[in-house]
N, C-alpha and C positions, 0 to 999 in steps of 0.2 A: 763180018763175020767176029767177033771180039776173040782173043785170046786169053785163057785164064792162065798166067801163071803162077804156078804157089812157090809160097816162100823155098819148100822143101824140092821142087823142079831147079829154082834157082841157086841153090847152094851145091847140088849134083853136077848144076852143070860147070863149076870152078872148081880151081884147086883148092889146094889145103889151105886152110885162115895160114898168115904168115905174120901173125902180129896178134898176142893175148888179148887186146883192150884195143876199141878204137882210139884211143886218145891216150898217148906218153910223151914221155918227155921226149923235148924235139931232137932229131938224128941230125944229122950231118949230110941227110938228102933232101930234107927241106929246101924249098926254093928260098934266096933272098927275098925278106920281106918288100912290097910293095906299095909305095906311097901312092893318094890319088895326085895324078897332074892333071894338066891341064890338054894334053893328048888323049887320055884317058876318058876325062869327059865328053870330047870332041868327038872321038870314034863312038861313044855311049849314044851321046844325041843323034849321029849320024844313024844310027841302026833305030835310034826312037823307040823302043819297045822290050820288054822283058817280063816274061811267062815266071813267076813265082810260084811254087808248090810248095802247099807249107800244111801243117796238122796244127797252127795256132788256132786261138779260135778266130774268126770271121772277122769282129771290130777289133781286134787289135791287130791284126794281118792287115786289114784295110787301112787304119791308122799308119803305119807302118808304111803302106803304097803311097797314100796321099801326101804324108812328109818326104818323101822321097820326091816325088813329084814337084812339090812344092821348090825343094832345093835346086831340083836339077830338070829345067824348064825343057820340056819337045822328049822326055820320055815317058812313056805311059806304061805300067805295072799291071802287068791282069794277074790278079791272086784267083790262085786253083787251090781250094781249101776243103779238107776233109780228112777223116781220122788220119792216123800216121799208119795204120796197118793198111788203108785203102788208096793212101797215098803210095807205100810201097806196092802195092799189087799194081797199079796202075803205072810206074814207071815199070815195072816187070816186061808188064803187057806192050806199055808203045815200046821199047828197046825191040823184044821178042819179032815186035811188026815193023821193025826200021822207021820207026815213028822217032823223027828229035824236035821233042816239043818243049819241054822243061828247059831252064836257064839254070835259075837255084831254085834248092831245095831246103827246107825247115821241117824236121822229123821232133817226133816227141819219143821216137825210140833208139838209141844212140846203137843199136844192134845194127839198123838198115844200112851206115854208113860203110859198116863192115863188110858186109855184099857188096854194096855198090863201087866200093875200094878195089875189093880182090876179083872183081868182075870189069875193074881197068874203063869204068865210066865217068870217074872225076879227074876234073882237071885239077893241076897243083897251084894253090894261090893265095899268098899269105899275106894279109892289110897288115899296114903297118902297125895300125892300133894293136891287132892281134900279136904281132910279137913282141911291141912295146909295153901293153897293160896289161896282158892276159895270164894268168898262171901260167908255168911249163908246161905240167901236168896237162892238161889242156888241149894241148898242139898238136894234134895227127903229126906222128912222125916224118912223112911224107909230103906234107901240106898240104893235107886233099880235104879238110875239114876243119872248123872253127867251133867249138863250143859258144852258140848264142846267148842260151838261156838256160835260167837252172828253177825250177820249180817243187811242190812237194804234194805227194799224193797223203791229203790228210783226213783227219774225221771230221765230222760238225752235225751240229743238230741246230732247228728249229728252237730259239726263244720262246714262243708261244704256244710250243707244244712239249718242251720238255725244261724243267727247273736247270738251272746251272748246279746244283749240289747233286740232283738225279742223273746229269749226263754221262756218258758214258768218258772217260778218260784213258784208255786202252784198249789194244786189239781184244783181249780177254774179255773186256765188260759188254761187248757186241753179243756173245755168247748166253746171256743174260735169256730167260726165257721172255722178260718184259718186253723186249724188242722185236717179238717173234711178231714178222709184217708189216712192222714198221720202220724197215731199213730199204735204201736204194742204194745202188753199185754200179758202176759203169764193167763192158766186158772188155777183155785182155785179146779180142779177136780182131776188135775194131779200134783202139782205141791204146796207142803206143804207151801215155802217161799208165794206162793199166795194163799192159802186159809185162813193163818194167816194174810195175809196183806189187804182181802177183808173185812176178820171179823173186821178189828179194822179201816176202812174204812166206813164200814157200821156202825158202832158203833158210830166213831165220824163224818162224815157228812150225814148219811140217805143214807137208799137205795134209795131215790129220788135223788142223786149225781150221782148212779153206773147208773138207766136210761138214765139218761143225755145223760151220754161216751156210752152208747151202742148204739146213735145215732150218734155218730160220725162216723160210719163207721169207725170200729177200727180193725187192724188185730189181730187175736188172732193166738196165739202157745201154743205151750204147757209148758214146764219149764222155772223154772224163770231165765234161762241160755240163754234163746232162745232172747230173746229181747235184749240185749244188741250186741249180734252177729248183729242182723238184721240192728240194729244202725248202724255197723261197716259198713259193705255191702252197706250203704245209700236208704238199702229198701226199710226202713220209715226213716223218719224226727226229730220223737220224742219216747219217750218211757214212755207209762204212768203206767209200775211197771216192774218189775223184778230185780233184784238186784245190789247193787251198786259195790259188790266186782270185778263181770267181768268186769265192766264199768271202774274199777280201773284197774284194770290187762290188759285191752286193751290200753286206754291214755297212760301207762305206756313203751307198746309196739309200740306207736306212732298213734295209728289209731284214728281217729278226733273224739272223742267224748267227752262228757263233762257230772260229774253226777251233779243233781240237787237234793238238800234235801229240798222238798215242805214245805212252811210258816205255812203251816197248822198241819205241823209233820212229821215225816216219820216213815212209819209202822218198825216196832222193833220185829227182827226173832230171836229165839233162838233154838240152835238144840243140842236137850241131845242125851246123851250114854247110851246104856244099855248091858249088858250080860245077856244072857236067861239062864234061868233055867237048860234049856232041850240040854243047849248048848254042840256038839258031842266033842266038846275040851274044856273043863273049865279051865282048868291052861294057855293056849296061849289065850284064851279069855278074864280072868284077869290080864294077864301081856299084853297083848294089850290097853285092858282098862288105867291101868296104865300109860302107856307110852303115850297113848295120851293126857293124862291130864298133862305131866311131865313139866317142864322150856321145854324140847327140844322138844317135839311135837306141844307146844302150839305155839314158837315162829314162830314153820315152817307154823302154821296157818295164823300168821299175815306177816313173810315176803315171804312166796309165795304165799298163799291162799287170801292175802290180805283184810282177816277180822280181825274181834277183839276179843283179849280173855280177860277175867276175872282173871286168873293167875298174881298173883300182883307182879310177879319178870320177867313178858315178857314185851319188850320193845314195845314201835311203834315205824314206820320208821319216821325219820323226814318227818316235811312235810303231813302228813298223819291226815286227821282229826281226831278228837277225840269225842266219845262218848258225852263227856261232853260240847263238844260245836255245836251239833248238838239236835234241838226240836223234842223229840222223843213220838209215841206213845205208848200206855201201853201193852205189852204184857199180854197176859189172856189165858193161855194154857186150861183152864176150861171152857171158856167162846167158844174157838173153839170148841173144844170137845160136847160140846149139844146142837150147832148150824150148825156143818158142813153138817147133809145133806141139812138144809133149805137154807145153803149157797149156795152148789152146785147145789138146784134146782133153785134157785131166780135166780142164776148167768147165770142158762143154758137156763134160759125163757127169760131175759133179750138182752143178746148176740145172742140167738140162735146159742149155740154151744153145 
């Protein structure tokens, strides 16, 4: 029998939030950065495996897994992929049942690491590259997690169905009656990306905006990876949310899609990674955490996944949009953590899903 553990139940079981954000300037409590040593590699190879729970889309997660396995022979990575909110729920269920299966987790909802840290489930570990090459404001003060990837929840359109001059350029444009029944968007109860995006949109534009959008007969899907696919297939003309990196991947493969960064600002999404204290393969977990944040892993994130890295030695693809050139909404993981249940309830009521 599976035990259901809601986010609200997890929150009730813990003490008050000790920090206002999931990532802050490093504090004195942070452990020293650790380089990858031959002893760590040998210990990880002796364990021979690790379980990677992630909200990355599957091709990206598997690409990371295979690249790691090629570099460190004898260590198999088992990818357990689902939407971020499902990953969060699964880990809660496993921990409530005293099942310790996850070694490393990457989520698309920074609020999750706040809860896991507060529950005492994470292990302190700071990879050397994180300390040397990542901005200090994205270090957990106690070294419990590190920001692995950054992406945006953009708008988009199918270029076969919409002329560039007619395409929406703002969230406000989506309320035009001409887009009724022609849009697709994902769901915050499944996707961490959309949970974060919904929080930021509601904060900046108000719930009144979402109430108006809900009247536009929007196709509802689950993951943030789904709207780009629906767009490419021509099932809908416009994407009301989702993610920009899948659209970029599709466009580079010749699909008729285009990314739009709305004039009001684009939701900014962060994907942190953490090692679990109860990891059955702690050495392999730490080695994988180090590799994810090393230049090699971060360059793969940019070149293959088409997401953004904050590693200062990673180079962007020529012609790719830079974060500095895009008006961004502000990320607030603690705000999402505090309002997640309200967001899901209000969203479900407005959109009827």
